C-alpha positions as CSV (number, residue, x, y, z in Angstrom):
1,M,33.1,21.2,48.6
2,S,31.1,19.3,47.0
3,K,27.5,18.2,49.0
4,S,29.0,14.7,49.7
5,A,32.9,15.9,50.8
6,K,31.0,17.6,53.1
7,T,32.5,16.1,57.2
8,L,30.2,16.5,60.3
9,N,31.8,18.7,61.6
10,D,31.6,20.5,58.7
11,I,27.7,20.0,58.8
12,L,27.6,21.7,61.6
13,K,30.0,24.7,61.2
14,N,27.3,25.8,58.4
15,F,24.5,25.5,61.4
16,Q,26.7,28.0,63.5
17,D,27.0,30.4,59.8
18,V,22.8,29.8,60.2
19,E,22.8,30.9,63.6
20,I,25.3,33.8,63.2
21,K,23.4,34.6,60.0
22,L,20.6,34.5,62.3
23,I,21.3,37.1,64.9
24,E,22.6,39.4,61.9
25,E,19.1,39.6,60.4
26,E,17.7,40.2,63.9
27,G,16.2,36.8,64.1
28,E,14.1,37.5,61.1
29,I,14.7,33.9,59.3
30,S,14.9,35.4,56.0
31,P,14.6,33.1,52.0
32,D,18.1,33.0,52.5
33,V,18.7,31.5,55.8
34,E,15.2,29.3,55.4
35,K,17.5,28.2,52.3
36,M,20.2,28.1,54.4
37,I,18.8,25.2,57.1
38,A,17.0,23.6,54.3
39,Q,20.9,22.2,52.6
40,N,22.3,21.9,56.3
41,D,19.6,19.5,57.4
42,L,20.1,17.7,53.7
43,S,23.2,17.1,54.3
44,L,23.2,15.9,57.8
45,A,20.9,13.6,56.9
46,D,22.8,12.8,53.5
47,K,25.5,11.9,56.9
48,L,24.1,10.8,59.2
49,D,22.5,8.0,56.5
50,G,25.9,7.1,55.1
51,Y,27.6,6.5,59.1
52,E,24.7,3.8,59.4
53,K,25.4,2.4,56.0
54,F,29.0,1.7,56.8
55,A,27.5,1.4,60.5
56,R,26.0,-1.6,59.2
57,Y,29.0,-2.5,57.0
58,L,30.8,-3.4,60.1
59,K,28.2,-5.0,61.4
60,G,28.6,-7.8,58.9
61,Q,31.7,-8.3,59.7
62,I,31.3,-8.1,63.1
63,Q,29.1,-11.6,62.7
64,Y,30.7,-12.4,60.4
65,L,34.5,-12.3,62.6
66,K,32.6,-13.8,65.5
67,S,31.9,-16.5,63.3
68,A,34.5,-17.8,62.5
69,E,36.4,-17.1,66.1
70,E,33.2,-20.0,66.8
71,D,34.0,-21.8,64.4
72,Y,38.5,-21.7,64.7
73,M,37.7,-22.2,68.8
74,S,35.3,-25.2,67.3
75,R,38.1,-26.3,65.9
76,R,41.0,-25.5,68.8
77,K,37.7,-27.3,71.2
78,V,38.6,-30.5,68.7
79,L,42.6,-30.8,68.4
80,E,42.5,-30.6,72.5
81,N,40.5,-32.8,72.8
82,S,42.0,-35.2,70.8
83,V,45.4,-33.9,72.8
84,K,43.7,-34.7,76.0
85,S,42.4,-38.9,74.6
86,L,45.4,-39.3,73.1
87,K,47.0,-38.3,76.9
88,E,44.9,-41.2,78.3
89,R,45.1,-43.4,76.1
90,M,49.0,-43.4,76.5
91,L,48.9,-43.0,80.2
92,N,45.8,-46.1,80.3
93,A,49.2,-48.3,78.0
94,M,51.4,-47.4,80.5
95,L,48.8,-48.5,83.5
96,L,48.1,-52.1,82.5
97,T,51.4,-52.7,81.8
98,G,52.5,-51.2,84.8
99,K,55.2,-49.1,83.3
100,D,55.6,-46.3,85.9
101,N,58.8,-44.7,83.5
102,I,59.6,-45.6,79.6
103,K,62.7,-44.3,77.6
104,T,62.5,-44.1,73.8
105,I,65.0,-42.9,71.6
106,E,63.3,-39.6,71.8
107,Y,60.8,-38.9,75.1
108,S,60.8,-40.6,78.6
109,F,57.7,-41.5,79.5
110,S,56.6,-41.5,83.3
111,I,53.8,-41.7,85.4
112,G,53.0,-38.5,88.0
113,E,50.2,-37.4,89.9
114,S,49.2,-34.1,90.8
115,E,46.1,-33.0,93.1
116,K,43.0,-30.5,92.7
117,W,42.1,-29.5,95.7
118,D,38.3,-28.0,96.6
119,V,36.5,-26.6,99.4
120,D,33.1,-28.2,100.0
121,N,31.6,-24.8,101.2
122,E,28.2,-26.3,102.7
123,K,30.1,-27.9,105.7
124,I,32.2,-25.4,106.6
125,D,30.8,-22.9,108.9
126,E,30.3,-18.6,109.5
127,K,33.5,-18.9,112.1
128,G,35.3,-20.9,110.4
129,I,34.9,-18.9,107.6
130,D,35.5,-15.5,109.3
131,V,38.3,-17.7,110.0
132,L,40.4,-18.3,107.3
133,I,39.1,-13.9,106.4
134,E,41.5,-13.1,109.4
135,A,44.1,-15.7,108.7
136,G,43.9,-14.0,104.6
137,L,43.3,-18.1,103.3
138,A,39.7,-16.5,102.0
139,Q,38.4,-13.4,101.0
140,Y,35.6,-12.3,101.1
141,I,33.1,-10.6,97.9
142,F,30.6,-8.4,98.1
143,K,28.9,-8.0,94.3
144,P,25.4,-6.2,94.5
145,N,22.8,-7.8,92.8
146,I,21.9,-4.6,90.3
147,K,19.2,-5.5,88.2
148,E,17.1,-6.6,92.3
149,L,18.8,-3.2,93.1
150,K,16.9,-1.5,90.3
151,N,13.4,-3.2,90.7
152,K,13.4,-2.3,95.3
153,Y,13.9,1.3,94.3
154,K,12.7,2.4,90.6
155,D,9.8,3.9,92.6
156,E,11.3,4.4,95.8
157,S,14.6,7.7,96.6
158,V,17.9,6.0,95.7
159,P,20.0,5.9,98.7
160,S,23.5,7.9,98.1
161,W,25.7,4.9,97.8
162,I,24.1,4.4,94.6
163,N,25.1,6.1,91.7
164,I,23.4,6.3,88.2
165,E,25.0,7.0,84.8
166,K,22.4,8.7,82.1
167,N,23.4,8.2,78.2
168,K,22.1,9.2,75.3
169,Y,22.0,6.2,72.9
170,L,20.5,6.9,68.9
171,R,18.4,4.5,67.5
172,V,17.5,3.9,64.0
173,K,14.8,2.2,62.2
């Protein structure tokens, strides 16, 4: 197998082979072992270079796709606004002429009415909120502020109800 055709697993297996050889030689780093280490280091470095080049290519593809998404989203919004504008013009024409219904060969047009409900949170007190929650008409949503929690507990003992997950990541310069 050529140097460039080695997989990352092949390279890692070669490192294990070096380990076995080192054990067989009772810890002595012979010229043979040194040569194996150097070859494996080069193979690993070459493989990482290849992976990074491919990752950068994929990042370029991601940027291209994001750009295309933005273009399509912009086009979609223009079309949605055009449809909305056309509907508003048709509605205004019917309102101005006083016609509630118009029937053509292809379509029937009529004026409808919808309602949009909203709650003014400023006008409702704690008791009213509790009544709505108990009746199943509202819900209490607890959303901790992680940034503020980090600031508060960065120099203190972290309570048991906070889970901290540490992840390793690769830096490439």
